[in-house]
Every structure is written in C-alpha cells, then in structure tokens.
C-alpha positions in Angstrom: 13.0 8.7 10.9 15.5 11.4 11.7 12.7 13.8 12.4 11.0 11.6 15.1 14.4 10.6 16.5 15.5 14.3 16.8 12.1 15.4 18.1 12.4 12.8 20.9 16.0 13.7 21.7 15.1 17.4 21.8 12.0 16.9 24.0 13.5 14.5 26.5 17.2 14.9 26.3 17.7 11.2 25.7 17.8 9.0 22.6 14.8 6.8 21.9 15.4 3.2 22.9 13.1 2.0 20.1 11.1 3.5 17.2 8.1 1.8 15.7 5.9 2.8 12.7 2.4 1.9 11.6 0.5 3.1 8.5 -2.8 5.0 8.1 -5.5 3.2 6.2 -8.9 3.6 4.5 -11.7 1.1 4.0 -12.8 0.5 0.4 -16.0 -1.5 1.1 -17.6 -3.2 4.1 -16.7 -1.0 7.0 -20.3 -0.7 8.1 -21.1 -4.4 8.4 -18.6 -5.8 11.0 -21.4 -6.3 13.5 -23.1 -8.8 11.2 -19.8 -10.8 10.8 -19.4 -9.8 7.2 -16.2 -8.7 5.5 -14.2 -5.5 5.0 -11.8 -4.6 2.2 -9.1 -2.1 3.3 -5.8 -0.7 2.3 -2.9 0.6 4.4 -1.5 3.7 2.8 1.5 6.0 2.9 0.4 8.0 5.9 3.1 6.7 8.4 2.9 7.3 12.1 6.1 7.0 14.1 6.3 6.4 17.8 9.6 6.8 19.6 9.9 5.4 23.2 12.6 5.5 25.9 12.5 4.0 29.3 12.3 6.1 32.4 13.6 5.3 35.9 10.2 5.9 37.5 6.6 4.8 36.8 5.4 7.9 34.9 4.6 8.2 31.2 5.3 11.4 29.3 3.6 11.8 25.9 4.6 14.3 23.2 2.9 14.8 19.8 5.4 16.8 17.7 2.9 18.2 15.2 0.5 19.4 17.9 3.4 20.5 20.2 1.1 18.9 22.8 2.3 17.2 26.0 0.5 15.0 28.5 1.6 12.7 31.3 0.2 10.0 33.6 1.5 7.2 35.8 0.8 3.5 36.2 -1.1 4.1 39.4 -3.3 6.8 38.1 -3.9 6.1 34.5 -7.5 6.9 33.5 -9.6 8.2 30.6 -10.0 12.0 30.6 -12.5 13.6 28.2 -10.4 16.8 28.3 -7.4 15.0 26.9 -6.9 14.9 23.2 -7.9 11.6 21.5 -4.3 10.8 20.7 -3.3 10.9 24.3 -6.1 8.7 25.4 -5.2 6.3 22.6 -1.7 6.0 24.1 -3.2 5.4 27.6 -5.4 2.7 26.2 -2.4 0.7 25.1 -0.8 1.1 28.5 -4.0 0.0 30.1 -4.3 -3.0 27.7 -0.9 -4.2 28.7 -1.2 -3.7 32.5 -4.8 -5.1 32.7 -3.5 -8.2 31.1 -0.9 -8.8 33.7 2.1 -7.7 31.5 4.9 -5.8 33.2 5.8 -2.4 31.8 7.4 0.7 33.4 7.5 4.4 32.9 8.4 5.8 29.4 8.9 8.9 27.4 6.9 8.7 24.2 7.0 10.8 21.1 4.4 10.6 18.3 5.2 12.0 14.9 2.6 12.1 12.1 2.3 14.5 9.2 -1.3 13.3 8.8 -3.3 14.4 11.9 -5.9 12.2 13.6 -8.7 14.5 12.6 -8.2 13.5 8.9 -10.0 10.2 9.6 -7.5 7.9 7.9 -6.8 5.5 10.8 -4.2 7.6 12.4 -5.3 6.9 16.0 -5.3 3.2 15.3 -1.8 3.6 13.8 -0.6 5.3 17.1 -2.0 2.4 19.1 -0.5 -0.3 16.9 3.0 1.3 16.7 3.1 1.7 20.5 1.8 -1.8 20.9 4.7 -3.4 19.0 7.2 -0.9 20.5 6.3 -2.0 24.0 6.4 -5.7 23.1 9.9 -5.3 21.9 11.2 -2.8 24.4 10.0 -4.8 27.5 10.8 -8.2 25.9 7.2 -9.3 26.2 6.7 -12.8 24.8 3.2 -13.1 23.4 1.7 -14.1 20.1 -0.3 -11.8 17.9 -3.6 -13.1 19.2 -2.6 -11.7 22.6 -1.6 -8.4 21.1 -5.0 -8.1 19.6 -6.6 -8.8 23.0 -4.5 -6.0 24.4 -5.9 -3.6 21.8 -9.4 -4.8 22.4 -9.2 -4.3 26.2 -7.9 -0.8 25.6 -10.7 0.0 23.1 -13.6 -1.6 24.8 -12.8 -1.2 28.5 -10.6 1.9 28.7 -11.9 4.0 25.8 -15.5 2.6 25.9 -15.7 2.1 22.2 -16.0 -0.7 19.7 -13.0 -2.7 18.6 -12.8 -3.0 14.8 -10.6 -5.9 13.6 -10.5 -4.4 10.1 -8.8 -1.4 11.6 -6.3 -3.4 13.6 -5.5 -6.0 10.9 -4.9 -3.3 8.2 -2.4 -1.5 10.5 -0.7 -4.7 11.6 -0.7 -7.1 8.7 -1.0 -5.2 5.4 1.5 -5.9 2.6 2.8 -3.5 0.0 1.0 -3.9 -3.3 -2.0 -5.5 -1.7 -5.5 -4.8 -0.3 -6.4 -6.6 2.9 -9.8 -8.3 3.4 -11.0 -8.9 7.0 -13.3 -11.8 7.6 -15.2 -10.8 10.7 -16.9 -14.2 11.0 -13.6 -16.0 11.3 -11.5 -13.2 12.8 -9.0 -13.7 10.0 -7.5 -11.7 7.2 -5.9 -12.2 3.8 -3.8 -9.9 1.6 -4.8 -9.8 -2.1 -2.5 -8.4 -4.8 -3.6 -5.2 -6.5 -3.3 -5.9 -10.3 -4.2 -2.4 -11.4 -0.7 -0.9 -11.2 -1.4 1.7 -13.9 -4.2 3.4 -11.9 -3.9 6.1 -9.3 -5.8 6.3 -6.0 -6.7 9.6 -4.4 -8.1 10.2 -0.9 -10.1 13.4 -0.9 -11.2 15.4 2.2 -14.0 17.5 0.8 -14.1 19.6 3.9 -17.9 19.3 4.3 -18.8 19.9 8.0 -19.2 16.5 9.7 -22.7 15.8 10.6 -24.5 12.7 11.8 -27.7 12.0 9.8 -28.5 9.0 12.1 -26.9 7.0 14.7 -25.5 3.9 13.0 -25.3 1.9 16.2 -29.1 1.8 16.4 -28.9 -0.8 13.6 -26.6 -3.0 15.6 -29.2 -5.0 17.5 -29.1 -8.8 18.1 -32.4 -9.4 16.4 -31.1 -7.7 13.2 -28.1 -9.9 13.3 -30.3 -13.0 13.6 -32.5 -11.9 10.7 -29.4 -11.6 8.4 -27.9 -14.8 9.8 -31.0 -16.7 8.6 -30.4 -15.2 5.1 -26.8 -16.6 4.9 -26.1 -19.7 2.9 -22.9 -21.8 2.8 -21.1 -22.1 -0.5 -17.6 -23.0 -1.5 -17.8 -20.8 -4.5 -17.0 -17.5 -2.8 -14.4 -16.1 -0.5 -15.1 -16.9 3.1 -17.4 -19.8 2.3 -20.8 -18.1 2.5 -23.0 -15.5 0.9 -26.5 -14.0 1.4 -29.3 -15.6 -0.5 -30.3 -14.0 -3.8 -34.0 -14.8 -3.6 -35.9 -11.5 -3.2 -39.0 -13.3 -1.8 -37.0 -14.9 1.0 -35.3 -11.6 1.8 -38.6 -9.7 1.9 -40.3 -12.3 4.0 -37.4 -12.4 6.6 -37.3 -8.6 6.8 -41.0 -8.0 6.8 -41.0 -7.7 10.6 -38.7 -4.7 10.8 -39.5 -1.1 10.0 -39.1 0.2 6.4 -36.1 2.3 7.4 -34.4 -0.6 9.1 -35.2 -2.9 6.2 -33.6 -0.5 3.8 -30.4 -0.4 5.8 -30.3 -4.1 6.3 -30.7 -4.5 2.5 -27.6 -2.2 2.2 -25.7 -4.6 4.4 -26.7 -7.5 2.2 -25.7 -5.7 -1.0 -22.4 -4.5 0.7 -21.3 -8.1 1.3 -22.0 -9.0 -2.3 -19.9 -6.0 -3.4 -17.0 -7.0 -1.2 -17.1 -10.5 -2.7 -17.3 -9.0 -6.2 -14.3 -6.7 -5.5 -12.3 -9.7 -4.2 -13.1 -11.8 -7.2 -12.2 -8.9 -9.5 -8.8 -8.4 -7.8 -8.0 -12.1 -8.2 -9.1 -12.2 -11.8 -7.5 -8.8 -12.8 -10.9 -7.6 -13.9 -10.7 -3.9 -13.7 -14.2 -3.0 -14.8 -15.7 -5.5 -12.4 -13.8 -4.0 -9.4 -14.9 -0.5 -10.4 -18.6 -1.7 -10.7 -18.4 -3.1 -7.2 -17.1 0.1 -5.7 -19.6 2.3 -7.5 -22.5 0.0 -6.6 -21.4 0.1 -3.0 -21.5 3.9 -3.0 -25.0 3.9 -4.6 -26.2 1.6 -1.7 -24.7 3.8 0.9 -26.3 6.8 -0.7 -29.8 5.4 -1.4 -30.2 2.8 1.3 -27.9 3.6 4.2 -28.4 7.4 4.1 -24.7 8.2 4.2 -24.1 11.0 1.7 -24.7 14.6 1.0 -25.0 16.9 -2.0 -21.3 17.8 -2.1 -20.2 14.1 -2.1 -22.8 13.2 -4.7 -21.7 16.1 -6.9 -18.0 15.1 -6.9 -18.6 11.4 -7.4 -21.0 12.1 -10.2 -18.2 14.0 -11.9 -15.8 11.1 -11.4 -18.3 8.8 -13.2 -18.6 11.3 -16.1 -14.8 11.6 -16.7 -15.2 9.3 -19.7 -18.6 10.2 -21.2 -18.4 8.0 -24.2 -18.5 4.7 -22.2 -21.5 3.2 -20.6 -20.7 3.9 -17.0 -22.7 1.1 -15.4 -21.3 -1.7 -17.5 -17.6 -0.8 -18.2 -16.5 2.0 -15.9 -13.0 3.4 -16.1 -13.1 5.1 -12.8 -14.8 4.6 -9.4 -15.4 6.5 -6.2 -17.0 6.1 -2.8 -17.4 7.7 0.5 -15.1 6.1 3.1 -15.4 5.8 6.9 -17.5 4.0 9.5 -19.7 7.0 10.1 -20.8 9.9 7.9 -17.7 11.9 7.2 -16.5 14.1 4.4 -13.8 11.9 2.8 -14.1 10.0 -0.5 -11.6 7.9 -2.5 -11.4 7.6 -6.2 -9.4 5.3 -8.5 -8.5 6.8 -11.9 -6.5 6.2 -15.0 -3.4 8.3 -15.4 -4.9 10.1 -18.3 -7.9 11.2 -16.2 -6.0 12.7 -13.2 -5.9 16.3 -14.6 -9.6 16.2 -15.4 -10.3 15.1 -11.8 -8.2 17.9 -10.4 -10.1 20.4 -12.6 -13.4 19.0 -11.1 -12.1 19.7 -7.6 -11.4 23.3 -8.6 -15.0 23.5 -9.9 -16.2 21.9 -6.7 -14.5 24.6 -4.7 -16.2 27.3 -6.7 -19.7 25.7 -6.5 -19.7 24.9 -2.8 -17.0 27.2 -1.3 -15.3 24.3 0.5 -11.6 23.9 -0.1 -10.8 20.2 -0.6 -7.5 18.5 0.1 -6.5 15.5 -1.9 -3.7 12.9 -1.4 -2.3 10.5 -3.9 -1.9 7.2 -2.0 -0.4 3.8 -2.5 -0.4 0.6 -0.5 2.3 0.0 2.1 3.4 -2.7 4.6 1.9 -2.9 8.1 3.5 -2.0 11.4 7.2 -2.7 12.1 10.1 -1.8 14.3 12.4 0.7 12.7 15.9 -0.7 12.3 19.1 1.1 13.4 20.2 1.3 9.8 17.3 3.5 9.0 18.0 6.0 11.7 
C-alpha cells in the first residue's frame, strides 16, 4: 500500500483521500457459456490492483498508471471513448460514465492505478481497475446504493460506453470472492456462491505460454438467439444439481434438436452442453472433497474446448499433455493427480494447472523443455485464492 500511496503523493502532490483494491482472477470452467445462461467457475487470485483517489476542486479527472508511467485526463463535460487511449484509461472513464449516466453526483479527481500485473496478461486486471474505482467512488462521494445498483453502473459503462459485453462472472469474482474459495456464477439467476477449496495441499499455477494471440474464429457468431432457444429446449429441471437444472443426457434428443444447425455450430453447442456438465461436476467435487473428480472435470473441459470449440494450438496441447503425463503409472482418465486447461473468454495463450507439491519441479522442467521446443519463453505464477474488492484501511497505510 505504501507504493500506491507514495506514487499518488509524488504524482499529484496530495495524499489520496481513499485507496481501494480489487483482485485479478481467472476462470476455471464455463467462461464461454454466459450467453446461454449457464454457469462459470472462477477464482480471484493474488494479483492485486490498487486505485488511489483524491478529490480535485474542479471537474477534471487525471489518471496515472504507475507501471506504465502513463497519464491521461478528461472532464465531466467531455468524457468520451477514445480508441487511441490505452484500455486501462477507457476502463476508468467507463466507471465515471456509469456513475454520471445513472444520475449520481461525482466531481473531479486525481486517480492513481498501481498493479504489478499488467492488463495485457489477461487475468482480469481491467475489471479489477473498474471494480476498485467503483467502490472507491461510492465511499468517497458517500453514495448510498446497494450492490445491485453498483452492478448496473458497471454494466452501463461496459455496454454503452465501451461497447462491449458485460460478464457477471468477471464482476462477481472481483467483488465477492472469499479467500480459500472458488466462486460460481449462475448466469440464469444473476447470482453467485463461494465454495470452499478443500485441496489445500495442491498448488495452482497460471502460465502465460507467450504464444502469439490469434483468433481462430469469432466466438460471438455462436451467440445467436436461435442457438439459445435450441439449448433452452434441452434443459431439464432437477433439484439434484446446483442451480436446479441440467441439460438432458439423451443423445437422440440432443441430435434431433441440433439437427437444424450446421455441423460446425452443432459441435460448438455440444461443447456448451458438456461444459455445463463439467461445471456441475467440479462443484460437486469441491463440496465432496473429491480431488480426482474435480481433476477429471477440468481435463474433460479442456478436451471439449480443444476438440469441439476449436480453442487450442499445438503449444498449449503440448504442455497440457505433459501435465497429464506427470504421473505415468496412474490411469489418467480415471484417477488423475493433476489437471490443466486453457483459460480465457477468447483464444489466448494462458493455461492453468493444479499440481501436487511433489510434481512442481517436474512441471517446471517441462516448461524449460517447452521453451527449447517452441522457442517461446513462458512465464508462470503460483497463485492462491483471495478476498474480493475492499477499501484499504488507514491502519494498512
């Protein structure tokens, strides 16, 4: 906290009136199925973003990102989206827009952003900036609104100002996560639940494989109302599973319902169906402390993304195959001791893996081998779950 405090003091010559923090995050399973009102399993991790704010006497806003040494400014009367601005600056402006467009009264501020993990890493850093500023403004300007109104502020900023989709799983993970838990978002009910992680002896790594980001296909082409209707007709109500519904298991019913779509679309919709089942399996495994079952759900989800959703590449396949082979004497499919999966809403270059302590060194050796084979230089981070956004207390400064 001293760092963001001092950065703000040095930049603006005044102490911050308030400092807020929000965590980065990654999605374990289900980040591609929000449009179909399914579920997403996420975890907030120890990639904190700090936002320091002090009031100004005018109506201008000055932004400063310490790690970029980048500065931007705008005013209440001229706030607008600019393509030439860095995404972090437009993220800040989207929160200002979300407040003012909702009729809330805020005034000019000096704002400092501090994050050792940069937005380009793809671990929810831009969302963390928005959420930290969101709660900082609410406290600083004594705005009385419940969390549902806060979520509307973020949604207006995302949809109207930034012109992008609003993902509740992103917002919920940054706002409501609890240390020692994974958070599941139910997109059908716009609700969330924190579920304890019982696998305390295992280590989670996020790995940026540094594969150049490419788009194999535009995911949004799948998000058509008729596709949602087809999948909606395949849902059945049941009290036996989390959220109260699941997709039917009858292959004949599924084939008949999806017979009207192209083969490529059918394959991707089948992935959505399998993905929801994998989320439910992972949730059940967490609640029952069934380590192998959780691992199977994660590995199965990756296979679906690779084979049906067309979201992988040789480099990612290579490293995740090595994760699966860490313990060659066990039958991988039935009783895995490790798991791994690509993570992100679009095709990226990041994967996560969950390992036993005794396998960490083997995994690091595989990353060295990966570097020699593909000539990309991966970066890995050991992560753990953390609490969601909060105001930093004076005692911490």
